[in-house]
C-alpha positions as CSV (number, residue, x, y, z in Angstrom):
1,X,185.6,5.5,269.9
2,X,185.4,3.7,265.9
3,X,184.5,3.0,267.2
4,X,181.2,3.8,268.5
5,X,179.5,1.5,266.2
6,X,181.7,3.3,264.6
7,X,182.6,2.7,261.2
8,X,185.9,3.5,261.4
9,X,187.9,2.2,259.0
10,X,189.2,1.8,255.6
11,X,186.5,2.8,254.0
12,X,184.6,1.4,251.3
13,X,188.3,1.2,249.5
14,X,187.9,-2.9,249.2
15,X,185.6,-1.9,246.0
16,X,188.8,-0.9,245.1
17,X,190.9,-4.2,246.2
18,X,187.9,-6.0,245.5
19,X,188.2,-5.3,241.9
20,X,191.7,-5.6,241.2
21,X,192.0,-8.8,243.2
22,X,188.7,-10.3,241.2
23,X,190.4,-9.3,237.9
24,X,193.5,-11.6,238.8
25,X,191.6,-14.5,239.4
26,X,191.2,-17.4,237.4
27,X,187.4,-17.3,237.8
28,X,184.8,-15.0,239.0
29,X,184.2,-15.7,243.0
30,X,181.1,-15.7,245.0
31,X,179.6,-12.3,246.5
32,X,177.6,-11.1,248.5
33,X,176.5,-7.6,249.7
34,X,174.0,-6.2,252.2
35,X,173.7,-4.2,255.2
36,X,174.4,-5.4,259.1
37,X,175.8,-3.1,262.0
38,X,174.4,-0.1,260.0
39,X,177.5,-0.3,257.8
40,X,177.6,-2.1,254.0
41,X,178.9,-6.1,254.3
42,X,180.6,-7.5,251.6
43,X,182.5,-11.2,251.6
44,X,183.9,-12.5,248.3
45,X,184.8,-16.1,247.8
46,X,187.1,-17.8,245.0
47,X,187.0,-21.6,244.4
48,X,184.0,-22.8,245.0
49,X,180.6,-22.9,243.5
50,X,178.7,-23.4,247.0
51,X,176.4,-20.4,247.1
52,X,174.9,-21.5,250.5
53,X,178.1,-20.7,252.1
54,X,177.2,-16.9,251.2
55,X,173.8,-17.5,253.1
56,X,175.3,-19.1,255.5
57,X,177.1,-15.9,256.5
58,X,173.9,-13.9,256.0
59,X,172.5,-15.8,258.9
60,X,175.7,-15.4,260.7
61,X,175.7,-11.7,260.2
62,X,172.3,-11.7,261.6
63,X,173.1,-14.0,264.8
64,X,175.6,-11.4,265.7
65,X,173.9,-8.3,265.3
66,X,171.4,-9.8,267.8
67,X,173.9,-10.4,270.2
68,X,175.8,-7.3,270.0
69,X,174.0,-4.4,268.4
70,X,173.4,-1.8,270.9
71,X,170.7,-0.7,269.2
72,X,168.9,-3.8,268.9
73,X,166.5,-4.2,271.9
74,X,166.5,-8.0,272.4
75,X,170.9,-8.3,272.2
76,X,173.0,-9.1,274.5
77,X,174.3,-6.0,275.1
78,X,171.1,-4.0,275.1
79,X,169.8,-6.4,277.8
80,X,172.9,-5.6,280.1
81,X,172.6,-1.7,279.6
82,X,169.0,-2.0,280.5
83,X,169.2,-4.3,283.7
84,X,169.9,-1.4,286.0
85,X,172.8,-2.2,287.2
86,X,171.2,-6.4,287.5
87,X,173.6,-9.3,286.6
88,X,172.3,-10.7,283.1
89,X,173.5,-14.3,281.6
90,X,174.6,-14.0,278.2
91,X,176.2,-15.5,275.5
92,X,179.6,-17.0,276.1
93,X,181.0,-15.8,272.9
94,X,179.1,-12.2,273.9
95,X,180.9,-12.7,277.6
96,X,184.1,-13.6,275.9
97,X,184.2,-10.7,273.6
98,X,183.4,-8.2,276.5
99,X,186.4,-9.9,278.5
100,X,188.6,-9.1,275.5
101,X,187.9,-5.7,275.4
102,X,189.1,-5.2,279.0
103,X,191.8,-6.5,278.3
104,X,192.3,-3.6,276.1
105,X,191.0,-1.5,278.4
106,X,193.9,-2.6,281.0
107,X,196.8,-2.4,278.0
108,X,195.5,1.5,277.1
109,X,194.5,2.6,280.9
110,X,191.0,3.0,279.8
111,X,191.7,5.0,276.6
112,X,190.0,2.0,275.1
113,X,186.6,1.6,276.7
114,X,183.6,-0.4,275.8
115,X,181.5,1.8,278.5
116,X,181.6,4.8,276.1
117,X,178.1,4.5,275.3
118,X,176.8,7.5,277.6
119,X,179.2,10.1,275.4
120,X,178.6,8.1,271.9
121,X,174.7,8.8,272.7
122,X,175.4,12.5,273.4
123,X,177.0,13.5,270.8
124,X,175.7,11.2,268.3
125,X,177.9,12.2,265.6
126,X,176.5,10.3,262.8
127,X,173.2,12.2,263.1
128,X,174.7,15.5,264.4
129,X,174.3,18.9,262.1
130,X,176.6,20.3,264.2
131,X,175.6,21.1,268.1
132,X,178.3,20.7,270.5
133,X,177.0,19.1,273.8
134,X,176.1,21.2,276.9
135,X,179.7,21.1,279.3
136,X,177.4,19.6,282.3
137,X,175.9,16.8,279.9
138,X,179.4,16.1,279.1
139,X,180.4,15.9,282.3
140,X,177.3,14.0,283.3
141,X,178.0,11.1,280.6
142,X,181.5,11.1,281.4
143,X,180.8,9.8,285.3
144,X,179.4,7.3,284.3
145,X,182.3,5.8,282.3
146,X,184.3,3.5,283.0
147,X,185.7,0.1,282.3
148,X,186.3,-0.6,286.1
149,X,182.2,-0.6,286.6
150,X,181.7,-4.1,284.2
151,X,182.1,-7.0,286.5
152,X,182.2,-10.8,284.5
153,X,181.4,-13.9,286.3
154,X,181.5,-16.7,283.7
155,X,178.9,-15.4,281.2
156,X,177.0,-13.5,283.4
157,X,177.8,-9.9,283.4
158,X,176.8,-6.8,285.4
159,X,177.3,-2.9,285.7
160,X,178.2,-1.7,288.6
161,X,176.8,1.5,288.1
162,X,173.0,1.1,286.9
163,X,173.0,4.1,284.3
164,X,176.6,2.9,282.4
165,X,176.4,1.5,279.2
166,X,178.6,-0.8,277.0
167,X,178.9,-0.4,273.3
168,X,180.9,-2.7,271.2
169,X,181.4,-1.0,268.3
170,X,185.3,-0.7,268.6
171,X,185.8,-4.2,268.4
172,X,182.5,-6.3,267.2
173,X,183.3,-5.8,263.6
174,X,186.4,-7.5,263.6
175,X,185.7,-9.9,266.1
176,X,182.5,-10.8,263.6
177,X,185.0,-10.8,260.2
178,X,187.1,-13.6,262.2
179,X,184.4,-16.0,262.8
180,X,183.1,-15.4,259.2
181,X,186.7,-16.2,258.1
182,X,186.7,-19.0,261.0
183,X,183.5,-20.8,259.5
184,X,184.3,-20.3,255.7
185,X,187.8,-21.9,256.4
186,X,186.3,-24.7,257.7
187,X,183.7,-25.2,254.6
188,X,187.2,-25.8,252.9
189,X,187.2,-21.9,251.5
190,X,190.9,-21.1,251.0
191,X,190.6,-18.0,248.7
192,X,188.3,-15.3,250.0
193,X,188.1,-11.2,251.1
194,X,185.4,-10.3,253.8
195,X,184.9,-6.5,254.6
196,X,182.4,-5.0,256.9
197,X,182.5,-1.2,256.8
198,X,185.8,-1.4,255.6
199,X,187.5,-4.1,258.4
200,X,189.0,-5.8,255.7
201,X,190.0,-9.5,256.4
202,X,191.6,-12.0,253.8
203,X,191.2,-15.7,253.7
204,X,194.1,-16.7,252.1
205,X,195.6,-15.1,248.8
206,X,194.4,-14.5,245.4
207,X,194.0,-18.2,243.2
208,X,196.7,-16.7,240.9
209,X,199.4,-17.3,244.0
210,X,199.3,-13.3,244.6
211,X,198.7,-11.2,247.7
212,X,195.5,-9.3,247.7
213,X,196.3,-5.5,247.3
214,X,194.1,-3.2,249.7
215,X,194.3,0.4,249.0
216,X,193.8,3.0,252.4
217,X,191.8,5.6,252.3
218,X,193.1,8.8,252.2
219,X,191.7,11.0,254.8
220,X,188.9,14.1,254.1
221,X,189.1,12.6,249.9
222,X,186.6,11.0,248.0
223,X,186.3,7.2,248.6
224,X,188.8,5.1,247.1
225,X,191.5,7.8,246.6
226,X,194.4,6.3,248.6
227,X,197.2,7.2,250.2
228,X,199.0,3.9,250.1
229,X,198.2,0.4,250.1
230,X,199.4,-2.9,251.5
231,X,199.6,-6.4,250.2
232,X,198.1,-8.9,252.9
233,X,197.7,-12.8,252.4
234,X,195.4,-13.9,254.9
235,X,195.5,-10.8,257.3
236,X,193.2,-8.3,258.4
237,X,193.4,-4.6,257.8
238,X,191.2,-2.0,259.9
239,X,191.8,2.1,260.1
240,X,190.3,4.4,262.3
241,X,190.3,7.9,261.8
242,X,188.7,11.4,262.0
243,X,187.6,11.6,258.3
244,X,184.9,8.8,259.1
245,X,182.1,10.6,260.8
246,X,182.5,14.3,261.7
247,X,181.0,17.5,261.9
248,X,182.6,20.8,261.4
249,X,181.9,23.8,263.4
250,X,183.8,27.2,263.8
251,X,186.5,25.9,262.2
252,X,186.9,22.7,264.2
253,X,186.5,19.4,263.3
254,X,184.4,17.1,265.7
255,X,184.7,13.8,265.1
256,X,183.4,10.1,266.3
257,X,186.8,9.0,268.3
258,X,185.7,10.2,271.8
259,X,187.8,10.2,274.4
260,X,186.8,8.6,277.8
261,X,188.7,11.0,280.3
262,X,187.3,14.2,278.9
263,X,184.1,13.4,277.0
264,X,185.5,15.2,274.3
265,X,186.7,14.0,270.6
266,X,190.4,13.4,270.8
267,X,192.6,16.1,270.0
268,X,196.5,15.4,268.3
269,X,198.0,15.5,265.0
270,X,196.6,11.9,264.0
271,X,194.1,11.9,261.1
272,X,194.4,8.0,260.9
273,X,195.5,4.9,262.0
274,X,195.4,1.2,260.1
275,X,196.5,-2.0,261.9
276,X,197.3,-4.9,259.8
277,X,197.4,-8.2,262.2
278,X,196.4,-11.9,261.8
279,X,193.1,-11.4,263.9
280,X,190.4,-8.5,263.2
281,X,189.4,-8.7,266.6
282,X,192.8,-7.1,267.8
283,X,192.7,-4.7,264.7
284,X,189.7,-3.2,265.4
285,X,190.3,-3.2,269.0
286,X,194.1,-1.4,268.5
287,X,193.0,1.0,265.8
288,X,191.1,2.9,268.6
289,X,193.7,2.1,271.1
290,X,196.9,3.4,269.1
291,X,194.7,6.7,267.7
292,X,194.0,7.0,271.3
293,X,197.7,6.5,272.6
294,X,198.9,8.5,270.0
295,X,201.8,8.4,267.6
296,X,204.9,7.8,270.3
297,X,203.0,5.6,272.5
298,X,201.0,4.0,270.2
299,X,204.1,2.8,268.3
300,X,205.3,1.3,271.4
301,X,202.3,-0.4,271.6
302,X,202.6,-1.8,268.3
303,X,206.3,-2.9,268.5
304,X,205.6,-4.8,271.9
305,X,203.2,-6.8,269.9
306,X,203.9,-9.9,267.7
307,X,202.9,-10.1,264.1
308,X,201.2,-6.3,264.4
309,X,202.1,-3.6,262.1
310,X,200.6,0.0,262.4
311,X,200.3,3.0,259.7
312,X,199.8,6.5,261.2
313,X,198.6,9.4,259.2
314,X,199.5,12.3,260.7
315,X,198.1,16.0,260.0
316,X,200.6,16.4,257.2
317,X,199.7,13.5,255.9
318,X,203.1,12.1,256.3
319,X,203.0,8.2,257.1
320,X,204.6,6.8,259.7
321,X,205.3,2.7,259.7
322,X,206.1,0.8,262.5
323,X,206.3,-2.7,263.4
């Protein structure tokens, strides 16, 4: 899954868009760049000189990392995963995000599934030098994947299968981006760009009245080489693609977007899906979901939703605009 902590996504193209945006502003932005969630987080805001806002954004990133990261031993997610099938009381935000994730699992008949963690850990694509897991190990991991194993009762979360585990990598960065935007807007910020490892979310537009111009990564090319671009105002842009994390063996690419039914990376003619939406939470989940569904079924899903567009890139590098 993108989603594993899946970096899915638009890669570092924000550097390109951020430069073009700042050059067109009437003043220099306040800017922070730091590492959270195993990815680079960059926030730029215009129209304010209050640098404490960026400090508070860092505090929010640390707060959500402590709640939602699978690899932080004291996080809500880690507590659920190590509870041996017993119910765990978590924050209301964690419970709400898990419930939101289950909505996408039902919407995609399980192709989006946050219980993908056993497979994520088995493949470990980010650090895998080219080893394909044993078929029996894959089958064993698949047997513990299934969103139906998650029970949500208020802010109590239980995994019916004691060996199941959760990975919110396919939706958490979008959720955190939305929360950062919500905070900054509440503090009076009207112009800004938030980038969580390629999850790009705009606060309004540029100070000169123009939209922000966001480049979309060309799959398998150097960073900042774009295949297309979009203009956004107050919207989210999230991409998932096979080029983000993968290894190649015997001429075959094994990428990080794993099929919870087969246990192997999805095989299709899709290289990348980009989602443009109001909510980055939705964009994050939809980019993986639509990749998993493929061009035809994914397009039908996008067309059934309001205020959401998608751009598919197929393996012939053709662009398919939906919505």
